[in-house]
N, C-alpha and C positions, 0 to 999 in steps of 0.2 A: 017746725019750731025755729024761731029766729036765733041767730048766733048771739050768745051772751057770754062774755068773758067771765070766767070763774064758775059758770054753771054748766056750759057744754063746750067751751073752747078755752084754750090757754092763751090765745092771741086774737086780737080784733082783726077784722077784715082790712081795716086801714093800715094797721101795722104790718100785716102780711103783704099788702101791696108794696109797702116800702121795702120789705125784705127782698121781694122779687125784682125790684128795680135794678139791683146790682147783680143779679144771678144770671149766669149763662144758661142756655138750654131750658128756658122757661116757657116754651111755646104752648105747652098744654095749659099752663096757668094763664098766659097772656090771651089765649083764644077763648077762655071760659067766661061766662057771665058772672056777675057778682053773686047771684043766688047759688050757682053751681060751686063757686069758690067757697062760699060759706059752708055748704054741705061738705066739701072736701076737708075744710078745717075742723068741722065738728066730727067727722068720721076719723080723722087723724088723731084727734084728742081722745076719742073713744078707744082707739087701738092702743095708744100709749097708756091709757088708764087701766088696761088689762095686765100690764106688767107689774112686777113686784119691785118696790123701791126701798132704799135705805131710809132711815129716819122715820118721822111720824108726821101725820097731817098736823098742820098748825092749829086747826080748829076741828074737833071731832065731827062736827055737823057739816063741814064743807062738802060740796058736791063732788069735787075732783080730788085727785091725790096730791096735787100741788096747790098752794105752797106747802113746804114741809120744813120741819125743824130737824136739826142733827145732821145736816148735809155739809160736806166739805168738797170744794172744787179747787184743785191745784194748791192744796194746803191752806186755803182761805175758807172760813166759815161762810156758808150761804145764808143770806138774809131769809129768815123763816116767815117773813110777812109778804114776800113777793114771789112771783113765778120767775124762776131763773131764765136768763136769755137763752141758755142752751136748750131748755124745754120748748120755748117759743120757736127757736130755729128748727128744732126737730119736728114740731108740728107742721111748719111750712114745708120741710123736705118730704115728710110723709104725705102731706096733702097733695103735692104735685105728683107723687107716685100714685096716689089713689085716683087721680084724674086719668092716668094712663093704664092702670092695672085694676082688675077686679079683686080686691082683697078678700071678698067673701067667697070667691070661687075656690073649691077645694083643691089642694095640691094633688098632683098625680100620684104621689107616694103616700098620701095621708093615711090610707087604710093599712099600711104596713108598718110594723114595728121593726122588723128585720127581715132580710132575705138572704138565704145562704144557698149557694150553688157550688157543690164540691168545696174547693178551698176559697172561693170568692164569697165575700160576705158584704152586704150593704145594710147599713143601719141609718134610718132617718132620725133627725132630731125630734124631740118631743114637740108636738104642735108645730110642725115645720111649715109655716108660711112666713118665712123670715122677712124682716123689715130690711129696707135698703141699708147698706153698710154705713152711710153717712148718718142716718138716724141712730143706729146703734152706737156709733162713736160719740155723737152728741150726748146721748143719755147715759153712757157708760159710767161716768163718775157717780151717778145717783142709783145705779142698779146693783143688785146682789150679784156677786161674781161666782157664787157657788159655795163660798166659804165666808162665814161671818164671824168676826172677832169682836167680842163684847168685853169692854174693860170693866173691872169690878170696883 
């Protein structure tokens, strides 16, 4: 399937290339072919779309979770008709990570909910195949933080 913005990717290959022009440590991206880069952007979008976000899809029938209405970033309402720059940047960061890591490979601890040995206890996070910290930081203004306050 070809990369199509709004259908299977939040960012075009051309815009992703521009993003990586100014990024350090992009050897995995730079050494990849355009078809592989497109696959990485599609996979990154799919991974992001598995998350729960604040707000609502702008159009109920849209293929992806963004654009969304009801989002705020740094005190400013996010335009509900466009894909936020933070989301596009997160796709790029996750795409380069996907080029070097197999996200589909199970985590070594995935089978365990908790391990207790005498007084030592280890608990893994639910669904622990965590995203790179940069991706989490970029998406954090739009993600549930565990508590949701709804105004009446």
